[in-house]
N, C-alpha and C positions, 0 to 999 in steps of 0.2 A: 504496497500501500506507501502509497505515497505522505512524505513531509507535512507537517504544520510547523510553521513558525513563522511565529507574528511579527506581524509588520513592526512591533518597537521591541522586538529583541534583536541583539548585535552576535550573530553566527559568526566566526570567521572563517573565510571560505576556504582558508586551509583545511580548516577542522572535517572529518572524516565519519558520515555521518550513514547510519543504514537505516533499516525500511519501515514505514510508522510512527514513528517520532514526531511524539509535539513539545514544541518549547513556547514557551510563555511568554506576556510581557517584558521586556526587562528582564532577561536573563542573557548571562554572554558566555558566550563559549569560546575559548582558547584557540589558538590555531592548532596546537596543537595534540589534543583532546579527539578522540572516539569514541562515536555513543553507537551504541548498538542498537538491534530495531526492537522497535515496541519500547525505548526509552520513552519518560513524560518527564517534564518537567513545568511543574503550574507556572511559577512567576517571580521576578526576580533570584533566579538564582544565578552560580557564577561556578563556572567548570577549568580550570586552567593550567596552565606547567602539561608536561609530559602525563597525561591523564589518560589510562583507559577503559572505558566503562561499559560490561556486559551487556544482554540482553533484560529488556523488561522493570528495569529499573523506576523509580518513583520518587522525584526530587520533589519535597517542599520549598516552600517559600523560604529565603533566606540562608538557604545550605551553600556552606561555599567550599568545593571540591578540588585538592588539590593545588590549593595555596603554600606560599615558603615554609618551610618550618621554623618554629620558633625558637632556630638555635643558632647563637650567636659565633659555631664554628661553621654556618651554610655559605659557601664561597656563590653561588648563584649557579652553580653547575643543574646538568636537564634529572636532575635525579624526578622521583615518580612515584604513581600511583594505580594503582591496578585493584579492580574490582568487579567483580563475578555478576551472578545475572537471578533478577526478582528478589531485589532487595530494596525497602522501603527507608528511606533518609524525611523524617518530618524534621516540623521549622528546626530551624537555624542548627543546624547540627554543619559543622567542621571537623572536615578530613585533609589534614596536612601530609606533602609529597615528605619522600625522605631526608634527609638530612645525608653531604657525605659520607655515615658510616655501614656499619654490616654489607646487605647490596646493595644499599645507595634506596631502597623504596619501603611504600606502603602498602598493604595488603589489607583486600578485603573477599572475604568469601562470597560464597550465595546464601538466598533469602532469610536473611537477618532480617533484625528493624528497628532501626537506631533510634528513640525519640529526639523528642525536642530538647535541643540545645547540648547533644552531648557533642564529644570532640574526641577523636582519633586523632594522634600526635604522629610525630615522622617516625618512621621505621616502625610503628604495628605493625600485628598480626592479627586478624580479625576470622575465626575461623569458618560456619556455616553453622543457620540455625541459631545465632546467639541474638541475644538482647538487651542490649545498652540501651537500659530506662531513663528518662529524662533529665539531665544536668549529668549526667557521667563525664567524668576526665580521665582518658586513662593517657600518663603519661609517654615519653618516648620509650621504645622497642619493647610493648610490652607486647603480651601474648597472647589474646581468650582463645580457649578452646574449644568445638565444636557444641551447642547443648549451654553452654556457660550464660550465666542470666546476670546482670549486676544492676540490683536495682537502684534508685532514685538518688540523686547527689553523694554517691559514692565515688571517690577518686582513687588511683590506683597507680603509685610507685613506679618507677621507670625503670626499666628493665623485670619489673615484674610479671608470671606467668597467674591466668588461672585456667585451671585445668577442668578435661571435660566434663557437663553434666554438673558442675560447681555453681551454687549455690551465694550470691553477697546482698545482705539483707541491707536499707538503703541508708544514706552519711556514713556508711562507714570510709575508713581513710585506708585503703591494702595497701602493707609496703612489704610484706612476703607472701610467697606461694600459696596458690589456696589449691590442696591438692583436687583432682576429679572426684566426681561422686557425693561431694561435702556442702552442707550446707556453715555459714559459717555468718559471726553476727558481732557488735562490736561498735562502739563509735571508734577506738585507737587501735588499731592494728585486730582488728577481730576476729574471734578463736572459732575453731570449727565445734559447732554445738551439738549436730549431728550428718543422717545423709541426709542426701535431696531425696528425697522419695517419691512427692510428685514428682517427679523430672523423669527421675529414670522410666519411671510406667508408664509417662506420658511417650517416651523415646522405644519402649516397648522390649524393656529391661529385664529378660525373662526373672519369675518371684525366686528363681533356687539363688540367679545370681545376685538379687537384689538380699538373697538371706545371706550372702558370702560379703559384699559389702559391709550389711549390718554388723555382724558376727569385726571384722578386719580393720571397722570403727572401734570397736568396743577393747581392741585389741592393743592396739597406735595409741587411743585416743582416753579412754578411762584406764586401762589399765598398766599406759605407759612403756608397751612391749617395744623394741629395738626391733626392727626395719625386719634383722635377720632372724632374730624372735618370730614373731610375726609368722614368716616366709617361712621358716621350720614347720612352724605349729599347722599350715597350711597345708605342704607339700606331706605331712604325715595322714592327716585328715583326709587328705583329700588325693590320694595317692599319686603325685608328684603332677597329679592336672588339672590346673588354675586357669577356672574364665578371666577370657582378655580381659574382664572387668575390672579383675583385681593382679592381671597382670599391668594395664595400666597405671593404675593406682601405685604399685608398688617403684614400677616401674619411676614415673613421675616424681616419688619422696624421692628415689635413690641422685635423679636428677637436682631433686632442691640443694638433698643434705651434699653433695659435689660442689655447688654454686659458695657463693658468699653471702654472708647475713641474709640468710633466708630464701636467693633469691638464684636459680637455678643459673638466670641468664646472664646475671651480673660478672659472669666471669667473662661476654666480652664488649664488654665496657672498652677496653682498651686494644682490642685485639683488631689487626688492621684492615679495613674496610674492600671491598670485592665487588664492581660493578658488577653483573653478572648480567642483565641487558650489555653493555658493552664487548663481553667479552664473548655473549651468543651471535652478535653483530659481526665480529672479527668473524666466528668462526663461516659464519655465512657467508663469510667473501670469500 
């Protein structure tokens, strides 16, 4: 289908547009933007920088996607944002492109909901089916894994990871990694309270796996067993066959323990950066 571009929108002729796109009044689309089929820009939406957007994404008023990273070290190189399919960006959402660190990019996957005034900083990676509620602020280099939910007005410290199907309650200050399948609450560095039972059931996790995660929570967070002790208990009880959910939990927590100050990804703070897009272009040439 043909695209609809409002007469009061400003779309650079060099932008790459798919089909069946709607761009409302006072929107700005920059020269290095790629916009996939079926995307809808309501009004006053700004897409700039080297930003690639997949199909059927919806942008509400005052979204700014691909703006410069808020990082003093940024030297105006062509860093980037990649966004997948079927995401919803509500009013005032901001997503910054990468700084010249790690792989120079910011990533958002598929089917995510970013509610009003959520912010995704430079070099973040947001997985699939994630929900960032109103006013959530992700610092630079944060990773949010699939199906995690971060409730309203929560701030997440840079280089922190939020695990698969984790749930963070509202108004938290998250400064250490939050393990998969867990529910955390508390204003200052929230503590794991229980498992995210509702989220696991909604995702179709089997009751047997849920029961295993319940027992893991009890052993690690209530009885304060070490990871090695908990692993030995489960290997004995399950004849060495661990469900994928339990393996995911153990692997995540082992990486956190190997990191710094409770954050697995803190070890990347001073690691040399690699521009994967530039390397890919060179190989293609």
